[in-house]
PQR file of N, CA, C, O and H, with PARSE charges and radii, in Angstrom:
ATOM      1  N   MET A   1     -81.285  90.573 -62.078 -0.4000 1.5000
ATOM      2  CA  MET A   1     -81.802  90.591 -60.722 -0.0000 2.0000
ATOM      3  C   MET A   1     -83.315  90.817 -60.775  0.5500 1.7000
ATOM      4  O   MET A   1     -83.780  91.770 -61.400 -0.5500 1.4000
ATOM      5  N   ILE A   2     -84.069  89.955 -60.129 -0.4000 1.5000
ATOM      6  CA  ILE A   2     -85.524  90.060 -60.103 -0.0000 2.0000
ATOM      7  C   ILE A   2     -85.941  90.883 -58.894  0.5500 1.7000
ATOM      8  O   ILE A   2     -85.526  90.606 -57.768 -0.5500 1.4000
ATOM      9  H   ILE A   2     -83.692  89.180 -59.622  0.4000 1.0000
ATOM     10  N   THR A   3     -86.758  91.888 -59.133 -0.4000 1.5000
ATOM     11  CA  THR A   3     -87.255  92.702 -58.032 -0.0000 2.0000
ATOM     12  C   THR A   3     -88.464  92.030 -57.410  0.5500 1.7000
ATOM     13  O   THR A   3     -89.070  91.141 -58.009 -0.5500 1.4000
ATOM     14  H   THR A   3     -87.095  92.113 -60.047  0.4000 1.0000
ATOM     15  N   LEU A   4     -88.812  92.462 -56.199 -0.4000 1.5000
ATOM     16  CA  LEU A   4     -90.006  91.932 -55.546 -0.0000 2.0000
ATOM     17  C   LEU A   4     -91.245  92.186 -56.391  0.5500 1.7000
ATOM     18  O   LEU A   4     -92.141  91.346 -56.473 -0.5500 1.4000
ATOM     19  H   LEU A   4     -88.320  93.184 -55.713  0.4000 1.0000
ATOM     20  N   LYS A   5     -91.282  93.354 -57.017 -0.4000 1.5000
ATOM     21  CA  LYS A   5     -92.426  93.711 -57.847 -0.0000 2.0000
ATOM     22  C   LYS A   5     -92.580  92.720 -58.997  0.5500 1.7000
ATOM     23  O   LYS A   5     -93.685  92.258 -59.284 -0.5500 1.4000
ATOM     24  H   LYS A   5     -90.555  94.037 -56.950  0.4000 1.0000
ATOM     25  N   GLU A   6     -91.468  92.398 -59.652 -0.4000 1.5000
ATOM     26  CA  GLU A   6     -91.508  91.468 -60.770 -0.0000 2.0000
ATOM     27  C   GLU A   6     -91.852  90.051 -60.305  0.5500 1.7000
ATOM     28  O   GLU A   6     -92.587  89.324 -60.974 -0.5500 1.4000
ATOM     29  H   GLU A   6     -90.571  92.773 -59.419  0.4000 1.0000
ATOM     30  N   GLN A   7     -91.307  89.678 -59.154 -0.4000 1.5000
ATOM     31  CA  GLN A   7     -91.491  88.325 -58.671 -0.0000 2.0000
ATOM     32  C   GLN A   7     -92.902  88.089 -58.142  0.5500 1.7000
ATOM     33  O   GLN A   7     -93.501  87.047 -58.407 -0.5500 1.4000
ATOM     34  H   GLN A   7     -90.710  90.269 -58.611  0.4000 1.0000
ATOM     35  N   PHE A   8     -93.425  89.046 -57.400 -0.4000 1.5000
ATOM     36  CA  PHE A   8     -94.705  88.833 -56.746 -0.0000 2.0000
ATOM     37  C   PHE A   8     -95.843  89.641 -57.355  0.5500 1.7000
ATOM     38  O   PHE A   8     -97.002  89.237 -57.261 -0.5500 1.4000
ATOM     39  H   PHE A   8     -92.938  89.893 -57.184  0.4000 1.0000
ATOM     40  N   GLY A   9     -95.532  90.781 -57.981 -0.4000 1.5000
ATOM     41  CA  GLY A   9     -96.531  91.572 -58.671 -0.0000 2.0000
ATOM     42  C   GLY A   9     -97.556  92.256 -57.787  0.5500 1.7000
ATOM     43  O   GLY A   9     -98.514  92.840 -58.295 -0.5500 1.4000
ATOM     44  H   GLY A   9     -94.590  91.109 -58.057  0.4000 1.0000
ATOM     45  N   HIS A  10     -97.380  92.199 -56.506 -0.4000 1.5000
ATOM     46  CA  HIS A  10     -98.332  92.814 -55.580 -0.0000 2.0000
ATOM     47  C   HIS A  10     -97.676  94.018 -54.900  0.5500 1.7000
ATOM     48  O   HIS A  10     -97.306  93.963 -53.727 -0.5500 1.4000
ATOM     49  H   HIS A  10     -96.602  91.725 -56.093  0.4000 1.0000
ATOM     50  N   THR A  11     -97.542  95.087 -55.651 -0.4000 1.5000
ATOM     51  CA  THR A  11     -96.847  96.251 -55.095 -0.0000 2.0000
ATOM     52  C   THR A  11     -97.572  96.809 -53.880  0.5500 1.7000
ATOM     53  O   THR A  11     -96.930  97.343 -52.977 -0.5500 1.4000
ATOM     54  H   THR A  11     -97.842  95.132 -56.604  0.4000 1.0000
ATOM     55  N   SER A  12     -98.896  96.698 -53.838 -0.4000 1.5000
ATOM     56  CA  SER A  12     -99.620  97.219 -52.679 -0.0000 2.0000
ATOM     57  C   SER A  12     -99.263  96.438 -51.416  0.5500 1.7000
ATOM     58  O   SER A  12     -99.184  97.015 -50.332 -0.5500 1.4000
ATOM     59  H   SER A  12     -99.418  96.264 -54.572  0.4000 1.0000
ATOM     60  N   LYS A  13     -99.048  95.134 -51.551 -0.4000 1.5000
ATOM     61  CA  LYS A  13     -98.654  94.327 -50.393 -0.0000 2.0000
ATOM     62  C   LYS A  13     -97.240  94.667 -49.945  0.5500 1.7000
ATOM     63  O   LYS A  13     -96.958  94.743 -48.750 -0.5500 1.4000
ATOM     64  H   LYS A  13     -99.111  94.666 -52.432  0.4000 1.0000
ATOM     65  N   VAL A  14     -96.357  94.870 -50.911 -0.4000 1.5000
ATOM     66  CA  VAL A  14     -94.977  95.224 -50.580 -0.0000 2.0000
ATOM     67  C   VAL A  14     -94.944  96.607 -49.937  0.5500 1.7000
ATOM     68  O   VAL A  14     -94.229  96.819 -48.957 -0.5500 1.4000
ATOM     69  H   VAL A  14     -96.586  94.808 -51.882  0.4000 1.0000
ATOM     70  N   THR A  15     -95.711  97.546 -50.480 -0.4000 1.5000
ATOM     71  CA  THR A  15     -95.802  98.890 -49.910 -0.0000 2.0000
ATOM     72  C   THR A  15     -96.324  98.813 -48.487  0.5500 1.7000
ATOM     73  O   THR A  15     -95.781  99.451 -47.584 -0.5500 1.4000
ATOM     74  H   THR A  15     -96.292  97.374 -51.276  0.4000 1.0000
ATOM     75  N   SER A  16     -97.363  98.041 -48.288 -0.4000 1.5000
ATOM     76  CA  SER A  16     -97.948  97.876 -46.962 -0.0000 2.0000
ATOM     77  C   SER A  16     -96.944  97.276 -45.980  0.5500 1.7000
ATOM     78  O   SER A  16     -96.895  97.677 -44.817 -0.5500 1.4000
ATOM     79  H   SER A  16     -97.804  97.523 -49.021  0.4000 1.0000
ATOM     80  N   ALA A  17     -96.154  96.330 -46.442 -0.4000 1.5000
ATOM     81  CA  ALA A  17     -95.144  95.715 -45.577 -0.0000 2.0000
ATOM     82  C   ALA A  17     -94.096  96.733 -45.141  0.5500 1.7000
ATOM     83  O   ALA A  17     -93.662  96.723 -43.989 -0.5500 1.4000
ATOM     84  H   ALA A  17     -96.194  96.005 -47.387  0.4000 1.0000
ATOM     85  N   HIS A  18     -93.688  97.610 -46.052 -0.4000 1.5000
ATOM     86  CA  HIS A  18     -92.695  98.624 -45.690 -0.0000 2.0000
ATOM     87  C   HIS A  18     -93.293  99.664 -44.744  0.5500 1.7000
ATOM     88  O   HIS A  18     -92.615 100.126 -43.826 -0.5500 1.4000
ATOM     89  H   HIS A  18     -94.040  97.618 -46.988  0.4000 1.0000
ATOM     90  N   MET A  19     -94.545 100.034 -44.957 -0.4000 1.5000
ATOM     91  CA  MET A  19     -95.200 100.987 -44.051 -0.0000 2.0000
ATOM     92  C   MET A  19     -95.363 100.365 -42.666  0.5500 1.7000
ATOM     93  O   MET A  19     -95.146 101.032 -41.655 -0.5500 1.4000
ATOM     94  H   MET A  19     -95.096  99.658 -45.702  0.4000 1.0000
ATOM     95  N   SER A  20     -95.740  99.105 -42.621 -0.4000 1.5000
ATOM     96  CA  SER A  20     -95.869  98.408 -41.332 -0.0000 2.0000
ATOM     97  C   SER A  20     -94.523  98.345 -40.621  0.5500 1.7000
ATOM     98  O   SER A  20     -94.444  98.532 -39.407 -0.5500 1.4000
ATOM     99  H   SER A  20     -95.916  98.563 -43.442  0.4000 1.0000
ATOM    100  N   ALA A  21     -93.471  98.082 -41.381 -0.4000 1.5000
ATOM    101  CA  ALA A  21     -92.132  98.030 -40.787 -0.0000 2.0000
ATOM    102  C   ALA A  21     -91.763  99.372 -40.167  0.5500 1.7000
ATOM    103  O   ALA A  21     -91.130  99.416 -39.113 -0.5500 1.4000
ATOM    104  H   ALA A  21     -93.536  97.930 -42.367  0.4000 1.0000
ATOM    105  N   LEU A  22     -92.157 100.470 -40.819 -0.4000 1.5000
ATOM    106  CA  LEU A  22     -91.883 101.796 -40.257 -0.0000 2.0000
ATOM    107  C   LEU A  22     -92.653 102.008 -38.955  0.5500 1.7000
ATOM    108  O   LEU A  22     -92.102 102.523 -37.981 -0.5500 1.4000
ATOM    109  H   LEU A  22     -92.672 100.435 -41.676  0.4000 1.0000
ATOM    110  N   PHE A  23     -93.923 101.612 -38.939 -0.4000 1.5000
ATOM    111  CA  PHE A  23     -94.731 101.775 -37.732 -0.0000 2.0000
ATOM    112  C   PHE A  23     -94.224 100.910 -36.586  0.5500 1.7000
ATOM    113  O   PHE A  23     -94.338 101.293 -35.422 -0.5500 1.4000
ATOM    114  H   PHE A  23     -94.370 101.194 -39.730  0.4000 1.0000
ATOM    115  N   GLU A  24     -93.672  99.757 -36.905 -0.4000 1.5000
ATOM    116  CA  GLU A  24     -93.270  98.797 -35.887 -0.0000 2.0000
ATOM    117  C   GLU A  24     -91.800  98.901 -35.477  0.5500 1.7000
ATOM    118  O   GLU A  24     -91.312  98.066 -34.715 -0.5500 1.4000
ATOM    119  H   GLU A  24     -93.580  99.447 -37.851  0.4000 1.0000
ATOM    120  N   LEU A  25     -91.098  99.908 -35.971 -0.4000 1.5000
ATOM    121  CA  LEU A  25     -89.704 100.064 -35.560 -0.0000 2.0000
ATOM    122  C   LEU A  25     -89.619 100.188 -34.041  0.5500 1.7000
ATOM    123  O   LEU A  25     -90.390 100.932 -33.435 -0.5500 1.4000
ATOM    124  H   LEU A  25     -91.494 100.585 -36.590  0.4000 1.0000
ATOM    125  N   PRO A  26     -88.693  99.468 -33.427 -0.5600 1.5000
ATOM    126  CA  PRO A  26     -88.553  99.599 -31.978  0.2800 2.0000
ATOM    127  C   PRO A  26     -88.027 100.986 -31.606  0.5500 1.7000
ATOM    128  O   PRO A  26     -87.250 101.599 -32.338 -0.5500 1.4000
ATOM    129  N   ARG A  27     -88.470 101.444 -30.471 -0.4000 1.5000
ATOM    130  CA  ARG A  27     -88.038 102.757 -29.973 -0.0000 2.0000
ATOM    131  C   ARG A  27     -86.536 102.723 -29.705  0.5500 1.7000
ATOM    132  O   ARG A  27     -86.051 101.820 -29.024 -0.5500 1.4000
ATOM    133  H   ARG A  27     -89.102 100.946 -29.877  0.4000 1.0000
ATOM    134  N   PRO A  28     -85.800 103.694 -30.231 -0.5600 1.5000
ATOM    135  CA  PRO A  28     -84.351 103.707 -29.984  0.2800 2.0000
ATOM    136  C   PRO A  28     -84.039 104.183 -28.571  0.5500 1.7000
ATOM    137  O   PRO A  28     -84.805 104.928 -27.961 -0.5500 1.4000
ATOM    138  N   THR A  29     -82.915 103.741 -28.079 -0.4000 1.5000
ATOM    139  CA  THR A  29     -82.420 104.233 -26.793 -0.0000 2.0000
ATOM    140  C   THR A  29     -81.483 105.407 -27.078  0.5500 1.7000
ATOM    141  O   THR A  29     -81.338 105.830 -28.225 -0.5500 1.4000
ATOM    142  H   THR A  29     -82.292 103.136 -28.574  0.4000 1.0000
ATOM    143  N   ASN A  30     -80.863 105.917 -26.046 -0.4000 1.5000
ATOM    144  CA  ASN A  30     -79.925 107.032 -26.235 -0.0000 2.0000
ATOM    145  C   ASN A  30     -78.543 106.573 -26.667  0.5500 1.7000
ATOM    146  O   ASN A  30     -77.638 107.395 -26.813 -0.5500 1.4000
ATOM    147  H   ASN A  30     -80.981 105.573 -25.115  0.4000 1.0000
ATOM    148  N   GLN A  31     -78.367 105.275 -26.873 -0.4000 1.5000
ATOM    149  CA  GLN A  31     -77.083 104.762 -27.316 -0.0000 2.0000
ATOM    150  C   GLN A  31     -76.920 105.004 -28.814  0.5500 1.7000
ATOM    151  O   GLN A  31     -77.874 104.873 -29.581 -0.5500 1.4000
ATOM    152  H   GLN A  31     -79.103 104.608 -26.754  0.4000 1.0000
ATOM    153  N   THR A  32     -75.727 105.350 -29.215 -0.4000 1.5000
ATOM    154  CA  THR A  32     -75.435 105.647 -30.605 -0.0000 2.0000
ATOM    155  C   THR A  32     -75.811 104.488 -31.524  0.5500 1.7000
ATOM    156  O   THR A  32     -76.383 104.705 -32.592 -0.5500 1.4000
ATOM    157  H   THR A  32     -74.952 105.456 -28.592  0.4000 1.0000
ATOM    158  N   SER A  33     -75.498 103.279 -31.122 -0.4000 1.5000
ATOM    159  CA  SER A  33     -75.787 102.123 -31.970 -0.0000 2.0000
ATOM    160  C   SER A  33     -77.289 101.943 -32.169  0.5500 1.7000
ATOM    161  O   SER A  33     -77.728 101.560 -33.254 -0.5500 1.4000
ATOM    162  H   SER A  33     -75.034 103.103 -30.254  0.4000 1.0000
ATOM    163  N   SER A  34     -78.072 102.214 -31.144 -0.4000 1.5000
ATOM    164  CA  SER A  34     -79.525 102.096 -31.243 -0.0000 2.0000
ATOM    165  C   SER A  34     -80.097 103.173 -32.160  0.5500 1.7000
ATOM    166  O   SER A  34     -80.967 102.893 -32.984 -0.5500 1.4000
ATOM    167  H   SER A  34     -77.716 102.525 -30.263  0.4000 1.0000
ATOM    168  N   LEU A  35     -79.611 104.395 -32.017 -0.4000 1.5000
ATOM    169  CA  LEU A  35     -80.058 105.493 -32.873 -0.0000 2.0000
ATOM    170  C   LEU A  35     -79.674 105.238 -34.323  0.5500 1.7000
ATOM    171  O   LEU A  35     -80.458 105.501 -35.235 -0.5500 1.4000
ATOM    172  H   LEU A  35     -78.905 104.622 -31.347  0.4000 1.0000
ATOM    173  N   ARG A  36     -78.474 104.727 -34.532 -0.4000 1.5000
ATOM    174  CA  ARG A  36     -78.002 104.426 -35.887 -0.0000 2.0000
ATOM    175  C   ARG A  36     -78.863 103.324 -36.513  0.5500 1.7000
ATOM    176  O   ARG A  36     -79.236 103.411 -37.682 -0.5500 1.4000
ATOM    177  H   ARG A  36     -77.837 104.514 -33.791  0.4000 1.0000
ATOM    178  N   SER A  37     -79.170 102.306 -35.741 -0.4000 1.5000
ATOM    179  CA  SER A  37     -79.999 101.219 -36.239 -0.0000 2.0000
ATOM    180  C   SER A  37     -81.398 101.723 -36.593  0.5500 1.7000
ATOM    181  O   SER A  37     -81.950 101.347 -37.627 -0.5500 1.4000
ATOM    182  H   SER A  37     -78.866 102.236 -34.791  0.4000 1.0000
ATOM    183  N   PHE A  38     -81.963 102.560 -35.751 -0.4000 1.5000
ATOM    184  CA  PHE A  38     -83.280 103.140 -36.012 -0.0000 2.0000
ATOM    185  C   PHE A  38     -83.259 103.933 -37.316  0.5500 1.7000
ATOM    186  O   PHE A  38     -84.138 103.778 -38.165 -0.5500 1.4000
ATOM    187  H   PHE A  38     -81.514 102.865 -34.911  0.4000 1.0000
ATOM    188  N   TYR A  39     -82.255 104.774 -37.462 -0.4000 1.5000
ATOM    189  CA  TYR A  39     -82.124 105.580 -38.676 -0.0000 2.0000
ATOM    190  C   TYR A  39     -81.948 104.695 -39.909  0.5500 1.7000
ATOM    191  O   TYR A  39     -82.607 104.905 -40.927 -0.5500 1.4000
ATOM    192  H   TYR A  39     -81.541 104.899 -36.773  0.4000 1.0000
ATOM    193  N   ASN A  40     -81.064 103.714 -39.816 -0.4000 1.5000
ATOM    194  CA  ASN A  40     -80.802 102.837 -40.961 -0.0000 2.0000
ATOM    195  C   ASN A  40     -82.056 102.067 -41.376  0.5500 1.7000
ATOM    196  O   ASN A  40     -82.329 101.919 -42.567 -0.5500 1.4000
ATOM    197  H   ASN A  40     -80.529 103.544 -38.989  0.4000 1.0000
ATOM    198  N   ASN A  41     -82.811 101.582 -40.402 -0.4000 1.5000
ATOM    199  CA  ASN A  41     -84.041 100.856 -40.722 -0.0000 2.0000
ATOM    200  C   ASN A  41     -85.077 101.778 -41.359  0.5500 1.7000
ATOM    201  O   ASN A  41     -85.770 101.379 -42.295 -0.5500 1.4000
ATOM    202  H   ASN A  41     -82.589 101.703 -39.435  0.4000 1.0000
ATOM    203  N   MET A  42     -85.185 102.995 -40.861 -0.4000 1.5000
ATOM    204  CA  MET A  42     -86.104 103.951 -41.471 -0.0000 2.0000
ATOM    205  C   MET A  42     -85.677 104.244 -42.907  0.5500 1.7000
ATOM    206  O   MET A  42     -86.495 104.222 -43.826 -0.5500 1.4000
ATOM    207  H   MET A  42     -84.622 103.319 -40.101  0.4000 1.0000
ATOM    208  N   GLU A  43     -84.414 104.512 -43.084 -0.4000 1.5000
ATOM    209  CA  GLU A  43     -83.879 104.847 -44.401 -0.0000 2.0000
ATOM    210  C   GLU A  43     -84.088 103.701 -45.391  0.5500 1.7000
ATOM    211  O   GLU A  43     -84.435 103.937 -46.548 -0.5500 1.4000
ATOM    212  H   GLU A  43     -83.748 104.530 -42.337  0.4000 1.0000
ATOM    213  N   THR A  44     -83.880 102.480 -44.949 -0.4000 1.5000
ATOM    214  CA  THR A  44     -84.067 101.304 -45.804 -0.0000 2.0000
ATOM    215  C   THR A  44     -85.505 101.216 -46.301  0.5500 1.7000
ATOM    216  O   THR A  44     -85.747 101.001 -47.489 -0.5500 1.4000
ATOM    217  H   THR A  44     -83.598 102.288 -44.009  0.4000 1.0000
ATOM    218  N   ASN A  45     -86.449 101.381 -45.396 -0.4000 1.5000
ATOM    219  CA  ASN A  45     -87.861 101.283 -45.778 -0.0000 2.0000
ATOM    220  C   ASN A  45     -88.302 102.462 -46.633  0.5500 1.7000
ATOM    221  O   ASN A  45     -89.100 102.291 -47.554 -0.5500 1.4000
ATOM    222  H   ASN A  45     -86.253 101.556 -44.431  0.4000 1.0000
ATOM    223  N   ILE A  46     -87.802 103.637 -46.346 -0.4000 1.5000
ATOM    224  CA  ILE A  46     -88.141 104.816 -47.149 -0.0000 2.0000
ATOM    225  C   ILE A  46     -87.607 104.650 -48.570  0.5500 1.7000
ATOM    226  O   ILE A  46     -88.313 104.937 -49.537 -0.5500 1.4000
ATOM    227  H   ILE A  46     -87.154 103.775 -45.597  0.4000 1.0000
ATOM    228  N   ARG A  47     -86.378 104.195 -48.698 -0.4000 1.5000
ATOM    229  CA  ARG A  47     -85.803 103.993 -50.038 -0.0000 2.0000
ATOM    230  C   ARG A  47     -86.552 102.909 -50.808  0.5500 1.7000
ATOM    231  O   ARG A  47     -86.725 103.004 -52.023 -0.5500 1.4000
ATOM    232  H   ARG A  47     -85.804 103.962 -47.912  0.4000 1.0000
ATOM    233  N   ALA A  48     -86.991 101.888 -50.093 -0.4000 1.5000
ATOM    234  CA  ALA A  48     -87.754 100.825 -50.746 -0.0000 2.0000
ATOM    235  C   ALA A  48     -89.084 101.364 -51.261  0.5500 1.7000
ATOM    236  O   ALA A  48     -89.514 101.011 -52.360 -0.5500 1.4000
ATOM    237  H   ALA A  48     -86.850 101.811 -49.106  0.4000 1.0000
ATOM    238  N   LEU A  49     -89.737 102.216 -50.474 -0.4000 1.5000
ATOM    239  CA  LEU A  49     -90.990 102.830 -50.921 -0.0000 2.0000
ATOM    240  C   LEU A  49     -90.755 103.689 -52.156  0.5500 1.7000
ATOM    241  O   LEU A  49     -91.548 103.668 -53.098 -0.5500 1.4000
ATOM    242  H   LEU A  49     -89.388 102.502 -49.581  0.4000 1.0000
ATOM    243  N   GLU A  50     -89.669 104.439 -52.146 -0.4000 1.5000
ATOM    244  CA  GLU A  50     -89.346 105.272 -53.301 -0.0000 2.0000
ATOM    245  C   GLU A  50     -89.053 104.405 -54.526  0.5500 1.7000
ATOM    246  O   GLU A  50     -89.428 104.756 -55.644 -0.5500 1.4000
ATOM    247  H   GLU A  50     -89.025 104.457 -51.381  0.4000 1.0000
ATOM    248  N   ALA A  51     -88.380 103.268 -54.310 -0.4000 1.5000
ATOM    249  CA  ALA A  51     -88.081 102.358 -55.423 -0.0000 2.0000
ATOM    250  C   ALA A  51     -89.362 101.766 -56.016  0.5500 1.7000
ATOM    251  O   ALA A  51     -89.393 101.384 -57.186 -0.5500 1.4000
ATOM    252  H   ALA A  51     -88.076 102.982 -53.401  0.4000 1.0000
ATOM    253  N   LEU A  52     -90.407 101.694 -55.207 -0.4000 1.5000
ATOM    254  CA  LEU A  52     -91.702 101.209 -55.681 -0.0000 2.0000
ATOM    255  C   LEU A  52     -92.504 102.311 -56.369  0.5500 1.7000
ATOM    256  O   LEU A  52     -93.636 102.094 -56.801 -0.5500 1.4000
ATOM    257  H   LEU A  52     -90.382 102.005 -54.257  0.4000 1.0000
ATOM    258  N   GLY A  53     -91.900 103.494 -56.464 -0.4000 1.5000
ATOM    259  CA  GLY A  53     -92.569 104.598 -57.139 -0.0000 2.0000
ATOM    260  C   GLY A  53     -93.413 105.464 -56.226  0.5500 1.7000
ATOM    261  O   GLY A  53     -94.162 106.318 -56.702 -0.5500 1.4000
ATOM    262  H   GLY A  53     -90.981 103.670 -56.114  0.4000 1.0000
ATOM    263  N   LYS A  54     -93.303 105.259 -54.916 -0.4000 1.5000
ATOM    264  CA  LYS A  54     -94.050 106.076 -53.963 -0.0000 2.0000
ATOM    265  C   LYS A  54     -93.225 107.321 -53.652  0.5500 1.7000
ATOM    266  O   LYS A  54     -92.049 107.225 -53.299 -0.5500 1.4000
ATOM    267  H   LYS A  54     -92.695 104.566 -54.530  0.4000 1.0000
ATOM    268  N   SER A  55     -93.843 108.475 -53.786 -0.4000 1.5000
ATOM    269  CA  SER A  55     -93.114 109.710 -53.497 -0.0000 2.0000
ATOM    270  C   SER A  55     -93.242 110.037 -52.013  0.5500 1.7000
ATOM    271  O   SER A  55     -94.183 109.611 -51.343 -0.5500 1.4000
ATOM    272  H   SER A  55     -94.798 108.553 -54.073  0.4000 1.0000
ATOM    273  N   GLN A  56     -92.282 110.796 -51.523 -0.4000 1.5000
ATOM    274  CA  GLN A  56     -92.343 111.203 -50.119 -0.0000 2.0000
ATOM    275  C   GLN A  56     -93.573 112.055 -49.851  0.5500 1.7000
ATOM    276  O   GLN A  56     -94.024 112.149 -48.710 -0.5500 1.4000
ATOM    277  H   GLN A  56     -91.517 111.141 -52.067  0.4000 1.0000
ATOM    278  N   ASP A  57     -94.118 112.673 -50.887 -0.4000 1.5000
ATOM    279  CA  ASP A  57     -95.353 113.439 -50.723 -0.0000 2.0000
ATOM    280  C   ASP A  57     -96.508 112.540 -50.300  0.5500 1.7000
ATOM    281  O   ASP A  57     -97.426 112.988 -49.613 -0.5500 1.4000
ATOM    282  H   ASP A  57     -93.751 112.596 -51.814  0.4000 1.0000
ATOM    283  N   SER A  58     -96.466 111.276 -50.706 -0.4000 1.5000
ATOM    284  CA  SER A  58     -97.573 110.376 -50.393 -0.0000 2.0000
ATOM    285  C   SER A  58     -97.453 109.727 -49.012  0.5500 1.7000
ATOM    286  O   SER A  58     -98.460 109.296 -48.451 -0.5500 1.4000
ATOM    287  H   SER A  58     -95.720 110.912 -51.264  0.4000 1.0000
ATOM    288  N   PHE A  59     -96.242 109.650 -48.456 -0.4000 1.5000
ATOM    289  CA  PHE A  59     -96.100 109.010 -47.151 -0.0000 2.0000
ATOM    290  C   PHE A  59     -95.309 109.839 -46.142  0.5500 1.7000
ATOM    291  O   PHE A  59     -95.244 109.485 -44.964 -0.5500 1.4000
ATOM    292  H   PHE A  59     -95.424 110.000 -48.912  0.4000 1.0000
ATOM    293  N   GLY A  60     -94.720 110.917 -46.585 -0.4000 1.5000
ATOM    294  CA  GLY A  60     -93.863 111.728 -45.719 -0.0000 2.0000
ATOM    295  C   GLY A  60     -94.560 112.273 -44.487  0.5500 1.7000
ATOM    296  O   GLY A  60     -93.975 112.312 -43.405 -0.5500 1.4000
ATOM    297  H   GLY A  60     -94.772 111.204 -47.541  0.4000 1.0000
ATOM    298  N   ASP A  61     -95.814 112.697 -44.645 -0.4000 1.5000
ATOM    299  CA  ASP A  61     -96.547 113.245 -43.501 -0.0000 2.0000
ATOM    300  C   ASP A  61     -96.789 112.204 -42.416  0.5500 1.7000
ATOM    301  O   ASP A  61     -97.003 112.557 -41.256 -0.5500 1.4000
ATOM    302  H   ASP A  61     -96.289 112.665 -45.524  0.4000 1.0000
ATOM    303  N   LEU A  62     -96.757 110.937 -42.778 -0.4000 1.5000
ATOM    304  CA  LEU A  62     -96.932 109.873 -41.790 -0.0000 2.0000
ATOM    305  C   LEU A  62     -95.674 109.641 -40.964  0.5500 1.7000
ATOM    306  O   LEU A  62     -95.746 109.123 -39.850 -0.5500 1.4000
ATOM    307  H   LEU A  62     -96.583 110.650 -43.720  0.4000 1.0000
ATOM    308  N   LEU A  63     -94.538 110.018 -41.500 -0.4000 1.5000
ATOM    309  CA  LEU A  63     -93.278 109.754 -40.808 -0.0000 2.0000
ATOM    310  C   LEU A  63     -93.105 110.595 -39.551  0.5500 1.7000
ATOM    311  O   LEU A  63     -92.543 110.120 -38.565 -0.5500 1.4000
ATOM    312  H   LEU A  63     -94.479 110.439 -42.405  0.4000 1.0000
ATOM    313  N   VAL A  64     -93.574 111.822 -39.571 -0.4000 1.5000
ATOM    314  CA  VAL A  64     -93.398 112.706 -38.418 -0.0000 2.0000
ATOM    315  C   VAL A  64     -94.054 112.126 -37.168  0.5500 1.7000
ATOM    316  O   VAL A  64     -93.393 112.040 -36.132 -0.5500 1.4000
ATOM    317  H   VAL A  64     -94.032 112.208 -40.372  0.4000 1.0000
ATOM    318  N   PRO A  65     -95.342 111.719 -37.219 -0.5600 1.5000
ATOM    319  CA  PRO A  65     -95.927 111.137 -36.009  0.2800 2.0000
ATOM    320  C   PRO A  65     -95.242 109.840 -35.570  0.5500 1.7000
ATOM    321  O   PRO A  65     -95.154 109.552 -34.377 -0.5500 1.4000
ATOM    322  N   ILE A  66     -94.759 109.060 -36.543 -0.4000 1.5000
ATOM    323  CA  ILE A  66     -94.055 107.821 -36.186 -0.0000 2.0000
ATOM    324  C   ILE A  66     -92.810 108.162 -35.375  0.5500 1.7000
ATOM    325  O   ILE A  66     -92.568 107.577 -34.319 -0.5500 1.4000
ATOM    326  H   ILE A  66     -94.831 109.294 -37.513  0.4000 1.0000
ATOM    327  N   ILE A  67     -92.032 109.099 -35.870 -0.4000 1.5000
ATOM    328  CA  ILE A  67     -90.788 109.475 -35.191 -0.0000 2.0000
ATOM    329  C   ILE A  67     -91.085 110.103 -33.841  0.5500 1.7000
ATOM    330  O   ILE A  67     -90.412 109.802 -32.855 -0.5500 1.4000
ATOM    331  H   ILE A  67     -92.229 109.575 -36.727  0.4000 1.0000
ATOM    332  N   MET A  68     -92.088 110.974 -33.788 -0.4000 1.5000
ATOM    333  CA  MET A  68     -92.425 111.652 -32.534 -0.0000 2.0000
ATOM    334  C   MET A  68     -92.927 110.645 -31.493  0.5500 1.7000
ATOM    335  O   MET A  68     -92.618 110.784 -30.310 -0.5500 1.4000
ATOM    336  H   MET A  68     -92.634 111.218 -34.590  0.4000 1.0000
ATOM    337  N   LYS A  69     -93.677 109.658 -31.904 -0.4000 1.5000
ATOM    338  CA  LYS A  69     -94.169 108.636 -30.972 -0.0000 2.0000
ATOM    339  C   LYS A  69     -93.015 107.833 -30.390  0.5500 1.7000
ATOM    340  O   LYS A  69     -93.056 107.438 -29.225 -0.5500 1.4000
ATOM    341  H   LYS A  69     -93.928 109.544 -32.865  0.4000 1.0000
ATOM    342  N   LYS A  70     -91.999 107.592 -31.186 -0.4000 1.5000
ATOM    343  CA  LYS A  70     -90.828 106.830 -30.726 -0.0000 2.0000
ATOM    344  C   LYS A  70     -89.994 107.629 -29.742  0.5500 1.7000
ATOM    345  O   LYS A  70     -89.186 107.060 -29.007 -0.5500 1.4000
ATOM    346  H   LYS A  70     -91.965 107.913 -32.133  0.4000 1.0000
ATOM    347  N   ASN A  71     -90.180 108.937 -29.720 -0.4000 1.5000
ATOM    348  CA  ASN A  71     -89.386 109.816 -28.869 -0.0000 2.0000
ATOM    349  C   ASN A  71     -89.936 109.898 -27.438  0.5500 1.7000
ATOM    350  O   ASN A  71     -89.240 110.367 -26.537 -0.5500 1.4000
ATOM    351  H   ASN A  71     -90.837 109.399 -30.317  0.4000 1.0000
ATOM    352  N   LYS A  72     -91.162 109.452 -27.226 -0.4000 1.5000
ATOM    353  CA  LYS A  72     -91.787 109.570 -25.898 -0.0000 2.0000
ATOM    354  C   LYS A  72     -91.229 108.587 -24.922  0.5500 1.7000
ATOM    355  O   LYS A  72     -91.649 108.560 -23.765 -0.5500 1.4000
ATOM    356  H   LYS A  72     -91.728 109.071 -27.958  0.4000 1.0000
TER
END
């Protein structure tokens, strides 16, 4: 299985794409399915960042404002 890193070699672009995806997540509604989708999308992008070797220490502080902004 070829990873994105191996195929494209631009880890900074892939990292940027995952960070952008986190910022652009649609605001969830109070419906369970919407909250679950929001969580799953966040989890997918976070795991992808970790797979690229990014630690939560390097991006974790950015997640709090993202989540709080979606709550307004």
